[in-house]
C-alpha positions in Angstrom: 22.2 56.6 30.3 20.8 57.5 26.9 23.4 55.3 25.3 22.3 52.4 27.5 18.7 52.9 26.6 19.6 53.0 22.9 21.6 49.8 23.3 18.7 48.0 24.9 16.3 49.3 22.2 18.6 48.0 19.5 18.8 44.6 21.2 15.1 44.5 21.5 14.6 45.2 17.8 17.2 42.5 16.9 15.6 39.9 19.0 12.1 40.7 17.8 13.3 40.4 14.2 14.1 36.7 14.9 10.6 36.2 16.4 8.7 36.8 13.2 6.6 33.8 12.1 6.3 33.6 8.3 3.1 32.2 6.9 3.7 29.0 5.0 1.8 28.7 1.7 1.5 25.8 -0.8 4.5 25.8 -3.0 4.5 26.2 -6.8 4.9 22.8 -8.3 8.1 21.7 -10.0 7.8 18.8 -12.4 10.5 16.7 -14.0 11.1 17.6 -17.6 9.5 15.0 -19.9 11.2 13.5 -23.0 9.9 15.1 -26.2 11.4 12.6 -28.6 12.6 9.0 -28.6 16.3 8.8 -27.4 18.5 6.5 -29.5 19.1 3.2 -27.8 22.9 3.6 -27.7 22.5 6.9 -25.9 19.9 5.8 -23.4 21.8 5.7 -20.1 20.8 3.4 -17.3 20.8 5.0 -13.8 21.6 3.3 -10.5 20.5 5.1 -7.3 22.4 3.9 -4.3 20.5 3.6 -1.1 21.1 7.0 0.6 23.2 7.4 3.7 20.9 7.9 6.7 22.9 10.9 7.9 23.0 9.9 11.6 26.1 11.5 13.2 28.2 8.5 14.5 29.3 10.5 17.6 25.6 10.9 18.6 24.4 7.4 17.7 24.0 6.4 21.4 22.8 9.9 22.6 19.0 9.7 22.1 18.4 13.0 23.7 20.9 14.8 21.4 19.4 13.0 18.4 15.8 13.9 19.4 16.9 17.6 19.8 18.0 17.6 16.2 14.9 15.6 15.2 17.0 12.6 14.0 15.4 9.2 14.7 17.8 6.4 13.5 15.1 3.7 12.8 13.1 6.1 10.6 16.2 7.4 8.9 17.1 3.8 7.9 13.7 3.4 6.3 13.9 6.8 4.7 17.3 6.0 3.1 15.4 3.4 0.9 12.2 5.3 0.6 13.7 8.6 -0.6 15.9 6.8 -3.1 12.8 5.1 -4.4 10.9 8.4 -4.8 13.8 9.8 -6.8 13.8 6.6 -9.0 10.1 7.0 -9.7 10.7 10.7 -10.7 13.5 9.8 -13.1 11.5 6.9 -14.5 8.4 9.0 -15.2 10.4 11.5 -17.3 11.2 8.8 -20.0 14.6 10.4 -20.3 16.6 7.4 -19.1 17.0 3.7 -19.6 16.6 1.4 -16.7 16.4 3.3 -13.4 17.0 1.2 -10.3 17.6 1.6 -6.6 20.7 -0.5 -5.8 22.8 -1.3 -2.8 26.4 -0.1 -2.5 27.9 -3.3 -4.0 26.5 -2.5 -7.5 29.3 -0.7 -9.2 29.0 -0.9 -13.0 26.2 1.3 -14.2 26.1 4.1 -16.7 25.1 6.8 -14.2 25.5 6.5 -10.5 23.6 8.6 -7.9 24.6 8.7 -4.3 22.9 10.7 -1.6 23.0 11.6 2.1 20.1 12.7 4.2 21.0 16.0 5.9 17.5 16.8 7.4 14.2 15.0 7.1 11.1 15.9 9.0 7.5 16.5 8.0 8.4 20.2 7.5 11.6 20.1 5.6 13.8 17.7 3.5 17.5 18.4 2.8 19.7 16.0 0.8 23.3 16.0 -0.4 23.5 14.5 -3.9 26.4 13.4 -6.1 26.1 12.1 -9.7 28.9 10.4 -11.7 29.0 8.4 -14.9 31.0 5.2 -15.6 33.8 7.1 -17.3 34.5 8.9 -14.0 33.0 12.2 -15.1 31.3 14.1 -12.3 27.9 15.5 -13.2 26.8 16.8 -9.8 29.3 17.1 -6.9 27.9 17.0 -3.3 25.1 19.5 -4.1 22.8 20.5 -1.3 19.1 20.2 -2.2 16.5 21.6 0.2 12.8 22.1 0.2 10.0 22.9 2.7 7.0 20.6 2.6 4.2 21.4 0.1 1.2 21.9 2.4 -1.1 21.0 -0.5 -0.1 17.4 -0.1 -1.1 17.4 3.6 -4.7 18.7 3.0 -6.3 15.3 2.4 -5.3 11.6 2.3 -6.0 11.6 -1.4 -3.6 14.6 -1.9 -1.0 12.9 0.1 -1.2 9.8 -2.1 -1.2 11.8 -5.3 1.9 13.8 -4.7 4.8 13.6 -2.2 5.1 16.7 -0.1 8.8 17.0 -1.3 8.2 16.1 -5.0 9.7 19.5 -5.9 13.1 18.4 -4.6 13.1 15.1 -6.5 12.1 16.9 -9.7 14.9 19.5 -9.2 17.4 16.7 -8.9 16.0 15.0 -12.1 16.1 18.3 -14.0 19.7 19.0 -12.9 20.7 15.5 -14.1 19.1 16.1 -17.4 20.9 19.4 -17.8 24.2 17.7 -17.1 23.5 15.0 -19.6 22.5 17.5 -22.3 25.9 19.1 -22.0 27.5 15.9 -23.3 28.0 15.3 -27.0 26.3 12.3 -28.6 29.6 10.4 -28.8 30.3 11.0 -25.1 26.9 9.4 -24.2 27.6 6.4 -26.4 31.1 6.1 -24.8 29.5 6.0 -21.4 27.5 2.9 -22.3 30.6 1.2 -23.9 32.8 2.0 -20.9 30.2 0.5 -18.6 30.1 -2.7 -20.6 33.9 -2.9 -20.8 34.5 -2.2 -17.1 32.1 -5.0 -16.3 33.9 -7.3 -18.7 37.3 -6.3 -17.5 36.3 -7.0 -13.9 35.1 -10.5 -14.7 37.8 -11.5 -17.2 40.8 -9.1 -16.7 43.2 -11.1 -18.8 41.0 -11.4 -21.8 39.1 -8.1 -21.6 41.3 -5.7 -19.5 43.1 -4.2 -22.5 40.0 -2.5 -24.1 40.1 0.4 -21.7 42.6 2.9 -20.4 42.3 4.8 -17.2 44.0 7.7 -15.4 43.0 9.7 -12.4 42.4 13.0 -14.2 40.5 12.0 -17.3 38.9 8.7 -16.2 38.2 5.7 -18.4 38.6 5.8 -22.2 37.8 3.2 -24.9 40.9 2.0 -26.7 39.2 -0.6 -28.9 36.2 -2.8 -29.0 36.0 -6.6 -29.0 35.0 -8.4 -32.1 31.3 -9.0 -32.5 31.9 -12.8 -32.5 34.3 -12.8 -29.6 33.3 -15.8 -27.5 34.4 -14.3 -24.2 32.5 -11.1 -24.8 29.4 -13.2 -25.7 29.6 -15.1 -22.5 30.1 -12.0 -20.5 27.1 -10.4 -22.1 25.0 -13.3 -21.0 26.3 -13.0 -17.4 25.6 -9.2 -17.5 22.0 -9.9 -18.5 21.6 -12.3 -15.6 23.3 -9.8 -13.3 20.7 -7.2 -14.5 17.9 -9.5 -13.5 19.3 -9.9 -10.0 19.6 -6.1 -9.7 16.0 -5.8 -11.0 14.9 -8.2 -8.3 16.7 -6.2 -5.6 15.1 -3.0 -7.0 11.7 -4.7 -6.7 12.3 -5.4 -3.0 13.1 -1.7 -2.5 10.0 -0.7 -4.5 7.8 -3.0 -2.4 9.3 -1.7 0.8 8.5 1.8 -0.2 5.0 1.0 -1.2 4.3 -0.7 2.1 5.5 2.2 4.2 4.0 4.9 2.0 0.7 5.5 3.8 2.0 5.2 7.4 5.1 7.3 6.6 2.9 9.9 4.9 0.7 10.2 7.9 3.7 10.3 10.2 5.1 13.2 8.1 1.8 15.1 8.3 1.5 14.6 12.1 5.2 15.5 12.5 4.7 18.7 10.5 1.7 19.7 12.7 3.7 19.0 15.9 6.8 20.9 14.7 4.6 23.9 13.7 3.0 23.9 17.1 6.3 23.6 18.9 7.9 26.4 16.8 4.9 28.6 17.3 5.1 28.2 21.0 8.8 28.9 21.1 8.3 32.1 19.0 5.5 33.2 21.4 7.7 32.4 24.4 10.6 34.4 22.9 8.5 37.4 22.0 6.9 37.6 25.5 10.2 37.1 27.3 11.9 39.8 25.2 9.1 42.3 25.5 8.8 41.6 29.2 12.5 42.1 29.7 12.4 45.3 27.6 9.5 46.6 29.7 11.4 46.0 32.9 14.6 47.6 31.6 12.7 50.6 30.2 10.9 51.1 33.5 14.2 51.0 35.5 16.6 52.7 33.1 14.5 55.5 31.5 15.6 58.8 33.1 13.2 61.0 35.0 12.2 64.3 33.5 10.7 65.7 36.7 11.9 68.8 38.4 14.0 68.7 41.6 11.0 69.5 43.8 8.1 68.2 41.7 7.0 65.5 44.1 3.8 64.7 42.3 5.7 64.1 39.1 8.1 61.8 41.0 5.3 59.8 42.5 3.6 59.3 39.1 7.0 58.3 37.6 7.6 55.8 40.4 4.1 54.4 40.0 4.6 54.0 36.3 7.9 52.3 36.7 6.5 49.9 39.3 3.6 49.1 36.9 6.1 48.6 34.1 8.2 46.2 36.2 5.2 44.3 37.3 3.8 44.1 33.8 7.1 43.2 32.3 7.7 40.5 34.9 4.3 39.0 34.1 5.2 38.9 30.5 8.5 37.2 31.2 6.7 34.6 33.4 4.2 34.0 30.6 7.1 33.5 28.2 8.6 30.9 30.5 5.2 29.1 30.6 5.2 29.1 26.8 8.7 27.6 26.8 7.4 24.9 29.1 4.5 24.3 26.7 7.0 24.1 23.8 9.0 21.4 25.6 5.9 19.4 26.2 5.1 19.7 22.5 8.6 18.5 21.7 8.1 15.5 24.0 4.9 14.7 22.1 6.9 14.7 18.9 9.4 12.3 20.5 6.6 10.0 21.6 5.1 10.1 18.1 8.5 8.8 16.9 8.6 6.1 19.6 5.1 4.9 18.6 6.0 5.0 14.9 9.4 3.2 15.1 7.6 0.2 16.7 4.9 0.2 14.0 4.4 0.2 10.3 7.6 1.9 9.3 9.8 -0.9 10.4 7.7 -4.0 9.7 8.8 -4.3 6.1 11.7 -6.5 5.4 14.7 -4.6 4.0 15.9 -5.6 0.5 18.7 -8.2 0.5 22.1 -7.1 -0.7 22.9 -7.9 -4.3 26.0 -10.0 -4.8 29.1 -8.0 -5.8 30.4 -8.7 -9.3 33.8 -7.7 -8.1 34.5 -11.2 -6.8 33.2 -13.1 -9.9 35.5 -14.6 -12.4 34.9 -16.0 -15.9 36.7 -18.8 -17.5 37.8 -18.1 -21.0 37.2 -21.7 -21.9 33.9 -23.4 -21.9 30.4 -22.1 -21.0 30.0 -20.2 -17.7 28.6 -22.1 -14.8 
């Protein structure tokens, strides 16, 4: 009997440990490291941030109930895949540590540094991304690293605060700082080689017969420069002009993504803030429900299982013990019922969050036109005779 009581006591303690609600405070701000000196032009690396994967499990794509339970809303995730990439672009750009920083579709291949990402979790309360970074030589800077951050409540206090700083700016700044750390590990020659490899890969893709011999490649060490074309090489000159036009197209696409993000910023920020409030309420109700249910169950078990210490013929003691047990069972049952009511309230709050998504998905978050896809340079060819068309 005593072992059974000890077992239930231990179970009660374990369950209550999971019911603790931690107070959320404004987070210390993390800012992207700023450039302290001008970077030489031949070491200034361009960055292409590919539109993030929305992170919607394909096996659940048609199961709205399962997606809502995991707080995944496909239409909003599609918008976020562009918006979050644009926020990272703005962070990298503001550091002055990089060349041109653009958000690009998946068809853009030849860029000094490529960033790919996947949304693992995105609500008003938490953001989690999986990020990989590689350079044009094939060198991996960051491999499938998990970045996660709770929302900075300071950004939710006022509309002005929400416009001034994204609630997950710390996460973007951490990615930017990790990229800078990886770049600083490279020697100056390695940085210059990255730019040369990017140019020669672009050239080799357009004119493989004329420009394909300037690079070598193997699966282990990536791309290496064998030699450089002559400064007056007519093919290289024409390809450089094409690359400049290609960059203008990519800039235009990047502009579409930037406009898309700007248009959804206010409505998305308000959705995040409301989502955070609803999630907090739902979690608080579930914690209260769990606590009351556990305590009520424990009270009932204690009333039933705790052994009597009355003597064999001490009837008054037995009556008092029985009355106390009955009261414990009644009180515990009431606590359990109260916990069930709280669970019901939590479900209602969860439904309110789903309705918020339904209203938003038909509103401002989806009215902006997605950026068009940039043409792939992989199918373009260049004649070695005459000017390009």
